[in-house]
C-alpha positions as CSV (number, residue, x, y, z in Angstrom):
1,M,-25.7,120.7,56.0
2,S,-25.9,118.0,53.4
3,K,-26.2,114.4,53.5
4,V,-23.2,112.3,53.6
5,N,-23.2,109.8,50.8
6,H,-21.6,106.9,52.5
7,R,-21.6,104.3,49.7
8,Q,-19.8,107.1,47.2
9,A,-17.2,108.1,50.3
10,L,-16.3,104.2,50.3
11,I,-16.0,104.2,46.1
12,D,-13.8,107.3,46.5
13,K,-11.3,105.3,48.7
14,I,-10.7,102.7,46.1
15,E,-7.0,103.9,44.5
16,T,-8.1,102.9,41.2
17,P,-10.9,104.2,38.4
18,I,-14.2,102.3,39.2
19,R,-16.8,102.0,36.7
20,Q,-20.4,101.5,38.2
21,G,-22.8,99.3,36.2
22,Q,-26.5,98.1,36.3
23,I,-28.2,95.2,34.6
24,V,-31.2,92.9,35.0
25,A,-30.3,89.6,36.2
26,G,-33.2,87.5,35.5
27,S,-35.7,89.7,37.1
28,V,-33.6,91.3,39.5
29,K,-32.1,95.0,38.6
30,T,-28.4,94.5,39.7
31,S,-26.0,97.3,40.6
32,Y,-22.0,96.2,40.4
33,L,-18.9,98.0,40.6
34,S,-16.0,97.0,38.3
35,A,-12.4,97.8,37.8
36,G,-9.2,96.3,35.9
37,E,-9.0,94.3,32.8
38,G,-8.1,90.3,32.8
39,P,-9.6,87.4,33.6
40,P,-13.0,87.9,35.7
41,V,-13.1,87.7,39.3
42,I,-16.6,87.8,41.0
43,L,-16.3,89.5,44.8
44,L,-19.4,88.0,46.8
45,H,-20.2,90.3,50.0
46,G,-21.3,89.2,53.1
47,A,-24.9,89.9,54.7
48,G,-24.8,93.6,54.8
49,A,-24.1,96.7,52.9
50,G,-23.2,95.6,49.4
51,A,-20.2,95.5,47.0
52,V,-18.8,98.4,48.7
53,T,-17.6,96.1,51.5
54,W,-14.8,95.2,49.1
55,Y,-13.2,98.8,49.0
56,P,-9.9,97.6,50.6
57,S,-9.2,95.0,48.2
58,I,-10.8,95.8,44.4
59,S,-7.7,98.1,43.8
60,A,-5.0,95.5,44.4
61,I,-7.0,92.5,42.3
62,S,-7.7,94.7,39.6
63,K,-4.2,95.2,39.0
64,E,-4.2,91.8,37.3
65,F,-8.0,90.8,37.0
66,H,-11.2,92.5,35.8
67,V,-12.8,92.7,39.2
68,I,-16.8,92.6,39.2
69,A,-18.6,93.1,42.6
70,P,-22.1,92.8,42.7
71,D,-24.9,94.3,45.1
72,I,-26.1,90.9,46.1
73,V,-29.9,90.6,45.4
74,G,-31.4,91.9,48.6
75,Y,-28.7,94.4,49.2
76,G,-27.0,97.5,48.3
77,E,-28.6,99.5,45.4
78,S,-29.9,96.1,44.0
79,D,-33.7,94.9,44.0
80,K,-34.9,93.7,47.3
81,P,-37.8,91.6,46.2
82,S,-39.6,89.1,48.5
83,G,-38.0,85.6,48.1
84,A,-36.4,82.8,49.5
85,Y,-33.4,84.0,50.3
86,D,-31.5,80.5,50.7
87,R,-28.5,79.4,49.2
88,P,-30.4,77.9,45.8
89,Y,-32.1,81.4,45.6
90,F,-28.7,83.3,45.4
91,S,-27.0,80.8,43.5
92,A,-29.8,81.1,40.8
93,W,-29.6,85.0,40.7
94,L,-25.9,84.5,40.5
95,N,-26.4,82.6,37.3
96,E,-28.6,85.1,35.9
97,F,-25.9,87.8,36.5
98,L,-23.1,86.3,34.7
99,S,-25.2,85.1,31.9
100,A,-26.5,88.8,31.6
101,L,-22.6,90.0,31.3
102,E,-21.9,87.3,29.0
103,I,-19.2,86.0,31.8
104,P,-18.8,82.2,30.6
105,K,-16.1,81.5,33.3
106,A,-14.7,82.9,36.6
107,H,-13.0,83.0,39.7
108,I,-15.6,83.1,42.6
109,V,-14.7,84.9,46.2
110,G,-17.1,85.0,48.7
111,L,-16.9,86.7,51.9
112,S,-18.9,85.2,54.9
113,Q,-22.4,84.6,53.7
114,G,-20.8,85.2,50.1
115,G,-18.7,82.2,51.2
116,A,-22.0,80.1,51.2
117,I,-23.3,81.5,48.0
118,A,-20.0,80.9,46.3
119,L,-19.9,77.3,47.5
120,Q,-23.5,76.4,46.0
121,F,-22.9,78.1,43.0
122,A,-19.8,76.0,42.5
123,L,-22.2,72.9,43.4
124,D,-24.8,74.0,40.8
125,Y,-22.8,75.5,38.0
126,P,-19.2,73.9,38.2
127,E,-18.5,74.4,34.8
128,L,-19.0,78.4,35.2
129,V,-16.5,78.4,38.2
130,D,-12.5,78.4,37.9
131,K,-10.8,79.0,41.4
132,L,-12.8,79.3,44.4
133,V,-12.0,81.7,47.4
134,L,-14.1,81.4,51.0
135,I,-13.3,84.1,53.4
136,D,-14.8,83.2,56.9
137,S,-17.6,81.6,55.3
138,G,-21.0,80.7,56.0
139,A,-22.2,77.1,55.4
140,L,-19.2,75.4,57.0
141,G,-21.0,74.5,60.0
142,A,-20.3,77.8,62.1
143,T,-22.7,79.4,64.4
144,P,-22.1,82.7,66.2
145,S,-22.2,82.7,70.1
146,F,-24.7,84.6,72.2
147,L,-23.3,88.0,72.1
148,P,-22.5,88.1,68.4
149,F,-25.9,86.8,67.6
150,I,-27.6,89.3,69.7
151,G,-25.5,91.9,67.8
152,M,-26.5,90.5,64.6
153,L,-30.6,90.6,65.5
154,W,-30.2,94.0,66.9
155,M,-28.5,95.5,63.8
156,N,-30.9,93.4,61.6
157,C,-34.0,94.3,63.2
158,V,-33.7,97.8,64.6
159,P,-30.5,99.2,62.9
160,S,-29.1,102.3,64.3
161,R,-25.5,103.6,65.1
162,L,-25.6,102.2,68.4
163,A,-26.5,98.6,67.2
164,N,-23.6,99.0,64.7
165,R,-21.0,100.2,67.2
166,F,-22.1,97.1,69.4
167,F,-22.0,94.5,66.6
168,S,-18.6,96.0,65.1
169,R,-16.6,94.6,68.0
170,Y,-17.6,91.2,66.9
171,L,-16.8,91.6,63.2
172,L,-13.5,93.0,63.6
173,F,-10.3,92.3,65.5
174,N,-10.1,96.4,65.9
175,P,-13.3,97.9,65.1
176,E,-11.3,101.2,63.8
177,N,-10.1,99.1,61.1
178,R,-13.1,99.6,59.2
179,D,-14.1,102.6,57.5
180,P,-17.1,104.2,59.5
181,N,-18.9,104.6,56.2
182,L,-19.6,101.0,55.9
183,G,-21.8,100.9,59.0
184,Y,-23.4,103.7,57.9
185,Y,-24.5,102.6,54.7
186,S,-25.6,99.2,56.3
187,I,-27.9,101.1,58.3
188,E,-29.1,103.2,55.6
189,I,-29.9,100.0,53.6
190,L,-31.9,98.3,56.3
191,K,-33.8,101.1,56.6
192,R,-35.0,101.2,53.0
193,E,-38.1,99.4,51.4
194,G,-37.3,95.7,51.4
195,G,-34.1,96.2,53.1
196,K,-34.7,93.7,55.7
197,N,-36.0,91.0,53.4
198,A,-32.9,88.8,53.1
199,F,-32.7,88.8,56.9
200,A,-36.4,88.3,57.7
201,Q,-37.3,85.9,55.0
202,G,-33.9,83.8,54.6
203,R,-33.7,83.1,58.4
204,G,-30.1,82.1,58.3
205,S,-30.9,79.4,55.9
206,A,-28.1,80.8,53.5
207,V,-25.4,80.5,56.3
208,S,-26.7,76.9,57.4
209,A,-24.3,73.9,57.5
210,M,-23.9,72.3,53.9
211,P,-23.7,68.6,54.1
212,E,-20.0,67.1,54.3
213,E,-21.1,65.1,51.1
214,F,-21.8,68.1,49.2
215,L,-18.5,69.7,50.3
216,R,-16.7,66.8,49.1
217,R,-18.0,67.2,45.8
218,I,-16.7,70.5,45.2
219,K,-13.6,69.7,43.0
220,N,-12.4,73.3,42.4
221,E,-9.2,74.5,43.6
222,T,-10.0,76.5,46.9
223,L,-8.3,78.9,49.2
224,I,-10.1,79.2,52.6
225,I,-9.0,82.5,54.5
226,W,-9.9,82.8,57.8
227,G,-9.1,85.7,60.6
228,E,-7.9,83.9,63.4
229,N,-9.6,85.9,65.9
230,D,-13.0,85.5,64.2
231,Q,-15.7,86.0,67.0
232,L,-18.7,85.1,64.4
233,F,-17.4,82.0,62.7
234,S,-15.0,80.1,64.6
235,V,-11.4,79.5,62.5
236,E,-11.9,75.6,63.5
237,Q,-14.7,75.4,61.1
238,G,-12.5,76.6,58.2
239,E,-9.8,73.9,59.4
240,A,-12.7,71.3,59.1
241,A,-13.5,72.2,55.8
242,A,-10.0,72.3,54.4
243,R,-9.9,68.7,55.6
244,I,-13.1,67.6,53.7
245,M,-12.7,69.5,50.7
246,P,-10.6,67.6,48.1
247,N,-8.8,70.6,46.5
248,A,-8.8,73.1,49.6
249,T,-6.3,74.8,51.8
250,L,-6.4,77.0,54.6
251,Y,-4.7,80.2,55.3
252,R,-5.0,81.8,58.4
253,I,-4.5,85.7,59.3
254,Q,-3.4,86.8,62.9
255,D,-5.1,89.8,64.3
256,A,-8.1,89.6,62.3
257,G,-11.7,88.9,62.8
258,H,-14.7,88.0,60.3
259,L,-13.4,90.8,58.0
260,P,-9.7,90.0,57.4
261,L,-9.5,92.2,54.4
262,M,-10.0,95.2,56.8
263,D,-8.2,94.3,59.7
264,Q,-5.3,93.0,57.6
265,P,-5.5,94.3,54.1
266,D,-1.9,93.9,53.1
267,I,-1.6,90.4,54.0
268,F,-5.0,89.4,52.7
269,N,-4.6,90.8,49.3
270,K,-1.2,89.5,49.0
271,A,-2.7,85.9,49.7
272,L,-5.8,86.3,47.6
273,L,-3.9,87.7,44.7
274,G,-1.1,85.0,45.0
275,F,-3.7,82.1,44.6
276,L,-5.8,83.5,41.8
277,S,-2.5,84.2,39.9
278,D,-0.8,80.9,40.5
């Protein structure tokens, strides 16, 4: 029986032509997906799998924008070197990635840990960022409760289908809303050489709380999207950030967990596109 290509199965679900690319960002061989034409939108996935996490949204966004979804350093098909894997490390990589693609400015959209990277990038390189979108974002002070934390540790330290099934109940309002290939691909990546580097060497520093004074310095127009039923990062953290950041608004999505783009894709995509197109 032939082995299932879980990554390709997710790409095949995207209802628009997908271009797969690879470029050297600094010293990091970085893989990425792209689609559409127009102003660039960079999609930063969370701590797991890779760019294919965006399979429910790429098609919708690409109707109006040039979507570029990289496999962040340490994830997916990109290099997984030893490194700090803290926010400055990821931010420097993202700067190199945009430079390699000759993108002078872009909308930056970050999910979970990707949101934490987006925040740091907006601080470090404000001239490169147009609008900012943070989805159930790290670095806003949220910490997972006991069982979700155990699930995260289990999945990242001893990846298996059982660990994935346990952790999924804390990632989604309804775990059946996520294509199972995404979980299987996450397991596959974690088992590769260097696949655990981001988790083991970063030790959660990328999603650690960003000081309020830093959040106040981010002047970009910002949309904070949060699943109301997020069991990993509480929606209260999104509410607090929307009060602190000068140009931020919060959009809550009902019946959605940590991955609202999967629990409520139509509502999520409409909110995201409405904000970016305005």
